[in-house]
N, C-alpha and C positions, 0 to 999 in steps of 0.2 A: 392901340387897343380900344375898342369901343364896345359898350353894352348897348344892346338894342332890346327895348322892352315893347313888347306888342300885347295889346289887350285881348283877353279871353275871346272877345266877339270876332276878332280879326283871326285869330288861330282857329276857331271854331268854323269861320266861313272858309278858310283854307282848306281846312280838314274835309269839310263835306264836299268840297269839289273832287276828292280823291278817295272817297270811302272805300271803294274797292274797284280795281282797273283789271278786268280779266283774270279774276282770281287772286290778284296780288293786293296785299294790304301794305300800304306805304306807312312808315312812321311818321309821328309828327315832326322829328328832326329831319327827315328826308324832304318833307313839304315845305318846312320853314326855311331850310337850308338853300333850296331851289329858289324859292321866293327872294330871300336875301341876296342871293348870287346874281339873279336876274336884275333886281334893283340896283345893286352896286355896278354891273356893266352898263346900265342905262344912265346912271347918275355920271359916270365917267365919261360918257360920250365916246366909247371906244369904237374904232373902225370894226367893220363886220369880218375882215380876215385876222384880226388880233387874237392870239391864243390867250387863253385865260386858265388857271389852274386853282381847283379847290382843294384845300388842304383839310383832310378830316381825321383827326385821331380816332382810332377804333380800338376799343378793348379786345385784345387777343386772348386773353384767359380762357374764355369758354370754348374758343375754337382750337386749342391744342389737343392733340391726340397722340399719344397719351396725355391725360390731363396733368396739370401740375400737381405736385403733393398738397395734401391737406394743410399741412403745415406751413406752406409757401404763404407769405404775406409781401404784396407788392403788386406792380402792374407790369402788365405786357402790352405794350401800346405801339402800333404802327400806324403810318398815315395811309389813308386810301386817298388817292390823288387824281380825280379826272381831269383830263386836259380837254377842252373844247373851244371852238371858235366862239367868240362873243357874239356874232351874228346869229349863230344857231340859237344861242341862249335867248337874244333879243326878240327874234323874229318868230321861232316855233312856239307852240302852245307850252304852257308851264309843265304840263306833264312830260314832255320831253326831257327837261332838265331833272324833274323828279326821278325818272326811270334811269337816267345817267348816274345819278348820286346813289339811286338804290343799288344798281348793278355794281359801283365801284365798292360800296360798303360790303356787299355779300361776296365779292370777288375773292377775298382773302379768306378761305376756308382752312380747315386744319391740315389738308394736304399742301396747299401751297405755302402756308406759313412754315411748315417744317421742311418743305422744299428750299424755301429762301434761307432758312438758318442752316439747312444742311450743306448749302453750297461753300460754307466758311468752315468746314471740318469742326475742329475743336476750338478754333481761335474766334471767338464771338466778340473779341474787342473790337474788331472792324465794323460791327454793326451798331454800336453804342451811338446814341443820337448826337449828330453835330448841330451846331447853331444853324437853324434853317434860314436861307435867304429867301424872304417872301417879298419879292419885288413887285412893283405894280405891273399888271393889273391882277395880281393873284389875291387870293382871300383864304383866310383860315376861319373855319367854323368849328366850335368845340361844343359838345353837350356833356354836362355833367350828370345827366340823369342816371347812369348806370355807376356812378362812383359812389359806393356805399360806406364811404369812410366814417360817417356820423355814427354807424352802428359799431365801429371798431372798438375793442376792447384791449388795450395793451397791458392789462394786469394791474393798473393804477387809476382805472377810471375811463370815462369816455373822452375823446378829445375835445378841447374847449376852443380850438381854432382849426380850420382846414383852408389850405390856399394851395395855388398851383406854382410848379416850378418846372424847369427841365433838366435832364440830367446834365447838360453842358454847363448850366449854372451853378452845379453843385461841384464840378471837377475843377 
């Protein structure tokens, strides 16, 4: 795992390039993820015909219809995983990769999430997260901007620590 810190100037420069493209507003995450994915492919010197995947955990809570009950506390996360040839990422304009990421993150709406879960009838144990195998040249990029855990109140005060884990590490 690596943390990448980008200055506000770099972030604003990247965002300015994609303020609005044909009526679509791209998120900061989508723009930065595209930039990072491209840089990783270039840095690894991958051949143009090599496939690469970008794993992006997506918050599915707001996409469920009917919505989860108010009392529900927890996450409903799934991976949006676009697969592209590295040559396309390296040679096309950056907007190409931004659009791929945008479409992949929007693809899972409430209908497709429920259809995905519905194929398992009532046995949802088969969809619990397994340890993902992220082999080279794949990449995982996570944004915690929508995780509002610091505002949580468990009845005994605000949390003093917030960290990440996977379901597989708890089992």
